[in-house]
C-alpha positions in Angstrom: 77.5 123.1 147.0 75.2 121.4 143.8 74.5 117.9 144.4 75.1 116.3 141.1 71.9 113.9 139.9 73.0 110.4 139.9 71.1 109.6 137.0 73.0 112.1 134.8 75.0 110.6 132.4 78.3 112.4 131.0 77.7 114.3 127.8 79.5 111.8 125.8 77.3 108.9 126.7 74.1 110.7 126.6 75.1 111.6 122.8 74.5 108.2 122.1 70.5 108.1 123.2 70.0 111.3 121.0 67.8 110.8 117.8 70.3 109.8 115.0 68.7 111.9 112.2 68.8 114.7 114.6 72.5 114.3 115.1 73.3 113.5 111.7 71.9 116.9 110.7 73.4 118.8 113.5 76.9 117.6 112.4 76.2 118.4 108.7 75.0 121.9 109.7 78.0 122.7 111.5 80.3 120.7 109.0 78.9 123.2 106.6 80.2 126.1 108.3 83.9 124.5 108.3 83.5 123.7 104.7 82.7 127.0 103.8 85.7 128.5 105.7 87.8 125.8 104.0 86.8 126.7 100.6 87.2 130.4 101.1 90.8 129.8 102.5 91.8 127.5 99.5 90.6 130.1 97.2 92.4 133.0 99.0 95.7 131.0 99.0 95.2 129.8 95.3 95.2 133.4 94.2 97.6 134.7 96.6 101.7 135.2 96.6 101.7 131.6 97.9 99.6 130.0 94.9 102.7 128.2 93.6 103.8 126.6 97.1 99.9 126.0 98.0 99.4 124.1 94.9 102.5 122.2 94.6 101.9 120.8 98.4 99.0 119.0 97.1 101.0 117.2 94.5 103.6 116.2 97.1 104.1 112.1 96.1 103.5 110.2 99.3 103.6 106.5 100.0 105.6 103.4 99.9 107.5 100.8 97.5 107.7 97.0 98.2 109.5 95.5 95.4 107.4 95.7 92.3 104.4 97.1 94.3 104.1 100.9 94.0 102.0 102.5 96.7 102.8 106.2 95.5 100.5 109.0 94.6 100.0 112.6 95.1 98.8 113.8 98.4 95.5 115.0 96.7 95.1 111.5 95.2 95.2 109.8 98.9 92.7 112.5 99.9 90.3 111.7 97.0 90.7 107.9 96.9 91.4 107.2 100.2 89.9 109.6 102.8 86.8 110.2 100.6 86.1 106.4 101.3 85.0 107.3 104.8 82.7 110.0 103.5 80.8 107.7 101.2 81.2 105.0 104.0 79.0 107.1 106.2 76.6 108.6 103.5 76.0 104.5 102.9 75.5 103.8 106.6 72.8 106.6 107.0 71.2 105.3 103.8 71.2 101.8 105.2 70.0 103.0 108.4 67.1 105.2 107.4 66.1 102.3 104.8 65.7 99.8 107.7 65.3 101.7 110.9 64.0 105.1 109.7 61.5 106.7 107.8 62.6 105.5 104.5 61.6 102.2 105.3 58.2 102.9 104.3 58.4 102.4 100.4 56.1 105.5 99.7 57.6 107.9 101.7 61.3 106.6 100.4 59.7 107.1 96.9 59.3 111.0 97.0 63.4 111.7 97.6 64.2 108.9 95.3 62.3 110.3 92.3 63.8 113.9 93.3 67.1 112.5 93.5 66.7 110.6 90.1 65.3 113.9 88.5 68.3 115.8 90.2 70.7 113.7 88.3 68.8 112.8 84.8 67.5 116.6 84.0 71.1 118.5 84.8 73.1 116.0 82.7 70.6 116.1 79.9 71.0 119.7 79.9 74.9 119.7 80.4 75.0 117.3 77.3 72.9 119.4 75.0 75.1 122.5 75.9 78.5 121.1 75.6 78.1 118.2 72.8 80.0 118.0 70.5 82.6 120.5 72.2 85.4 119.1 74.1 84.3 118.1 77.9 81.3 115.9 77.2 83.0 113.2 79.5 82.2 115.6 82.5 78.7 115.3 82.5 78.5 113.7 85.9 79.8 116.8 87.6 76.2 118.1 87.6 74.7 115.2 89.3 75.3 115.5 93.1 74.2 117.7 95.9 76.5 118.6 98.7 75.0 117.4 101.8 76.6 119.5 104.3 76.5 122.7 102.7 72.8 122.2 101.8 71.5 121.4 105.3 74.0 124.0 106.5 71.9 126.6 104.5 68.8 125.2 106.1 70.1 125.4 109.6 70.6 129.3 109.2 66.7 129.2 109.6 66.4 127.2 112.8 62.9 126.1 113.6 61.2 128.3 111.1 62.2 125.5 108.5 60.0 122.4 108.8 61.8 119.2 110.2 60.2 117.5 107.1 62.1 119.5 104.5 65.2 118.7 106.3 65.0 114.9 106.1 63.7 115.2 102.6 66.7 117.1 101.5 69.3 115.0 103.8 67.4 111.8 102.0 67.6 113.6 98.6 71.4 114.2 99.0 72.3 110.8 100.1 70.3 109.2 97.2 72.1 111.7 95.0 75.6 110.8 96.5 75.4 107.1 96.4 74.0 107.6 92.7 76.9 109.5 91.8 79.4 107.4 93.2 78.0 104.6 91.4 78.3 106.5 88.1 82.0 107.4 89.1 82.6 103.4 89.5 81.0 102.5 86.1 82.0 105.4 83.8 85.1 107.0 85.4 87.2 104.1 86.2 90.0 102.3 84.4 90.3 99.1 82.6 89.2 96.5 84.9 91.5 94.0 86.4 89.3 91.1 86.8 91.7 88.9 89.3 91.6 92.1 91.7 87.9 92.2 91.3 87.7 88.7 92.4 89.6 89.4 95.2 87.3 92.0 96.3 84.4 90.2 95.8 85.9 87.2 98.0 86.7 89.7 100.8 83.1 91.0 100.4 81.9 87.5 100.6 84.0 86.9 103.7 82.6 89.9 105.6 78.9 89.0 104.9 79.9 85.3 106.3 81.5 87.1 109.3 78.5 89.1 109.8 76.2 85.9 109.5 78.2 84.1 112.2 77.9 86.9 114.5 81.6 88.3 114.9 81.1 92.0 116.3 84.7 93.0 116.2 84.9 96.1 114.5 88.6 96.1 114.2 88.3 93.2 112.5 85.9 94.4 109.9 88.3 97.4 109.5 91.1 95.2 108.5 89.0 93.5 105.7 88.0 96.9 104.5 91.3 98.1 104.1 92.1 94.8 102.1 88.8 95.4 100.1 89.8 98.8 99.3 93.4 97.7 98.0 91.7 95.2 95.8 89.5 97.6 94.6 91.9 100.2 94.0 93.7 97.7 91.9 90.9 96.6 89.9 90.2 99.8 87.9 87.1 100.5 89.9 87.2 103.8 91.6 88.4 102.7 95.2 85.9 104.5 97.1 82.8 102.3 95.8 84.6 100.2 98.8 83.1 102.4 101.2 79.7 102.5 99.4 79.5 98.6 99.4 81.0 98.1 103.0 78.2 100.8 104.5 75.3 99.1 102.7 76.6 95.7 104.4 76.8 96.7 107.8 74.1 95.1 109.9 71.5 97.0 111.3 70.5 94.4 113.9 71.3 94.9 117.4 72.9 92.0 119.6 71.5 92.9 123.1 67.6 93.7 123.1 66.3 96.0 125.7 65.0 93.2 128.4 68.4 91.7 128.0 70.2 95.1 128.6 67.9 95.7 131.6 68.8 92.1 133.0 72.7 92.9 132.8 72.3 96.1 134.4 70.4 95.4 137.2 72.7 92.6 138.1 75.4 95.3 138.6 73.0 97.9 140.4 72.2 94.9 142.6 75.5 95.3 144.1 75.6 97.3 147.6 77.4 100.5 147.6 81.5 100.3 147.6 84.4 99.5 145.9 83.9 95.8 144.1 85.3 96.7 140.8 89.0 95.8 141.1 90.5 92.4 140.8 89.5 89.3 139.3 86.0 89.2 141.1 82.6 88.3 139.8 81.3 92.0 140.3 84.2 93.3 138.0 83.2 90.1 135.7 79.6 91.7 135.7 80.7 95.2 135.1 82.7 94.4 131.9 79.8 92.5 130.8 77.5 95.4 131.0 79.9 97.7 129.2 79.7 95.1 126.2 76.1 94.8 126.6 75.5 98.7 126.2 77.7 98.9 123.3 75.6 96.0 121.8 72.3 97.5 122.6 73.0 100.0 119.3 73.3 98.5 116.0 76.8 98.4 114.3 75.4 100.8 111.8 74.6 103.3 114.6 77.9 102.7 116.4 80.2 103.2 113.4 78.2 106.1 112.4 78.6 107.7 115.8 82.0 107.2 115.5 83.1 108.3 112.2 80.4 110.9 111.4 82.3 113.4 113.4 85.6 112.9 111.8 84.1 112.9 108.5 82.3 116.0 108.7 85.2 117.9 110.8 88.3 116.5 109.1 87.8 114.8 105.8 85.4 117.3 104.2 87.3 120.4 105.0 90.6 118.6 104.1 89.1 117.6 100.9 88.0 121.3 100.0 91.5 122.6 100.8 92.8 120.3 98.1 90.4 120.6 95.7 88.6 124.0 95.8 92.2 126.0 95.3 91.0 127.2 91.9 93.0 130.2 90.4 90.6 132.4 89.3 90.6 133.8 85.7 87.5 135.6 84.6 88.0 134.2 81.1 87.1 130.6 82.6 83.7 131.6 83.5 82.9 132.2 79.6 84.0 128.7 78.7 81.5 126.2 77.2 82.2 123.9 80.2 81.6 126.5 82.8 78.3 127.5 81.1 77.3 124.1 80.9 77.7 122.9 84.5 76.3 126.4 86.2 73.3 126.0 83.9 73.0 122.4 84.7 73.3 123.0 88.5 71.2 126.4 88.7 68.5 125.7 86.2 68.8 121.7 85.9 68.8 120.3 89.4 65.5 122.4 90.4 63.8 121.5 87.2 64.5 117.8 88.1 64.0 117.7 91.9 60.7 119.5 91.6 59.3 118.0 88.3 60.4 114.3 89.4 58.8 114.9 92.7 55.5 116.4 91.7 55.4 113.7 88.8 55.8 110.9 91.5 53.2 112.3 93.8 50.8 112.6 91.1 51.1 109.1 89.7 50.5 107.7 93.0 54.0 106.5 93.3 55.1 108.6 96.5 53.3 110.6 99.1 54.2 114.1 100.4 53.9 114.9 104.0 51.5 117.6 104.8 53.8 119.9 106.3 56.5 119.7 103.0 54.6 121.9 100.9 55.2 122.4 97.4 57.0 125.9 97.8 59.6 124.4 100.6 60.2 121.5 98.1 61.0 124.4 95.5 63.3 125.8 97.9 65.0 122.4 98.6 65.4 122.0 95.2 67.4 125.3 94.5 69.7 124.0 97.5 70.1 120.6 95.8 72.2 122.6 93.1 74.7 123.2 95.5 76.9 120.4 94.1 80.6 121.0 95.6 82.2 118.1 97.2 80.8 115.3 94.5 81.2 117.7 91.6 84.8 118.5 92.3 85.5 115.0 93.0 84.1 113.9 89.6 85.6 116.9 87.8 89.0 115.6 88.9 88.3 112.3 87.6 86.7 113.7 84.2 88.7 116.8 83.0 92.3 117.1 81.9 94.3 119.9 83.4 93.5 122.6 80.5 89.7 122.1 81.4 89.8 121.5 85.4 90.2 125.0 86.2 87.2 126.3 84.0 85.2 123.2 85.6 85.9 124.1 89.1 85.2 127.8 88.6 81.6 126.9 86.9 81.1 124.4 89.8 81.9 127.1 92.5 79.9 129.7 90.5 76.5 127.1 90.2 76.9 126.2 93.8 77.0 129.7 95.2 74.2 130.7 92.7 72.1 128.0 93.8 72.6 128.5 97.4 71.7 132.2 97.0 68.5 131.3 95.3 67.7 128.6 98.0 68.5 131.2 100.8 66.3 133.8 99.1 63.1 131.2 98.4 63.6 130.0 102.2 63.4 133.9 103.4 60.4 134.8 101.5 58.5 131.4 102.7 59.7 132.4 106.1 58.3 135.9 105.8 55.2 134.8 104.3 54.8 132.2 107.2 55.4 134.8 109.7 52.8 137.1 108.3 50.2 134.4 107.9 50.8 133.7 111.6 50.1 137.0 112.8 47.1 137.3 110.8 45.7 134.5 112.2 46.3 135.4 115.9 44.7 138.6 115.2 41.7 136.9 114.0 
């Protein structure tokens, strides 16, 4: 009989001690595969004999009415406005963690993906507007701005260890900056007329959350209740409700409550008890055990604890459901020749890599950013192509920017541009890995 090592921890607990970035990348990689399945399923159903039932399902009205208050909207709107708030919340948590605790706390290191993200937003939008103005669809310029984190990281995951870790971190940081920038654009340019009373209540709610954090209140359920109230206020304000996720994520504390020495002291008190059953009843041992449980939880920052809890749900539930609700495009080959489709494809396929690579090179050349020695310019170029996979945020903004007559062409342009960008990025990575392998063999022969 195999004797279990008593120092081993169950996998659920051991998971908490893995590096946060590695865990984030692993979940994003797996989520990218599930997201692709959801996209293909949505496309199949939207172009099958079940088309009408499938598309009508997402228009099902859901909600409650309380006197003059109406909380009824379509199932698709609840997904896009409600569930996607958790997506932006997790993205903001990761950005906050990286800026305060991770590599991005070093300004010149953070400057490289930030410059790349700015270029990846400015250049595609410029190209889109140059191609579409003065035709209908100008308002949809935001569709070419963002990078789909799960798909981009998923493409890198296909190459395993042959892709340098610094490229994964660069692309992840770029995509996060992109997504936050895109949702801020949504809040400013794709909202409705502002209701200042509701906005005031939202600001008050955010101020109370900040005050509770400063007072040291650590109960996460309390913050979730405030988060719901703030979401409702922002939704009523005319600003897109998902901005609540961004704001609350950036406000989440990164400081730990129990430091390492205090944790060791508390755990040592529990381990000092002799072997036996001491943990039931109202005993000092049970009190110390419960205190140890709280100490273990509080030895992680709120940012890390919440991200550990929500990120799998976002990656494996929220994003696939979003894809099912929004990627169901009735494919009409005539739509791909529409000016909107062409402008989106060119913006993603050409504008993204030009912007990412050009702004990255400029930032390094001007001394504003530093490039890791393992992050070669060819690998940056591969990441720049993958940055053209705009899927999630592009569809999100398209639903806000286009009317029904133009939405089909816009979605087809997004799917086509994202697919071409993925293929170009993968081909570039294949070429780089083949070249790297040849150089390795040549060096070993010498």
